C-alpha positions, 0 to 999 in steps of 0.5 A: 499500499503506497502512502497518499495521506491517507495513513491510520494508526492506531497504539496502546500501552505505555510504551507507544506515546514515544512510539507514535512520537518517531512515527508523526515526525516520520509520517506525519503527512500522511496522517489522516487527521481524527483516525490517529488514536493511542490508547496511553494508561492514565498519568502515563502523558504527564510522566512522558512529559517531564520525564522524555519530553522530545519524544512526544509527538508536537503539539502539530501532531495529529495524532489525538491521544487518549488517556484512560484504563486508569490501574489498569483497569476498563473504565468509561474511557478505555470503554469511549476508546475503544470505541474509536480505535474501530472505528479508525481499524478498516485499514490502519497501522498500529504501533504498538506497545508493550509493559 
């Protein structure tokens, strides 16, 4: 599949914020706005911002971060974010983190 401003991204996990930052710096022109959803544990963005801010995507990035699942437990925010991911997941490239 050729990149023609048609890239959708989803990601989830503790490490994915930095991976999403790297991906968007390389592929930003191709990411479809509104179709780049990154799910991270509650509080993770603050942690990354205070320790490794340069790894996050730039402020004007098309990526939407969803902080959810406090204490790794499903919550309403996780359900809502998952619904957004499912809407996007018809064809996408996934950025995936591992614990």
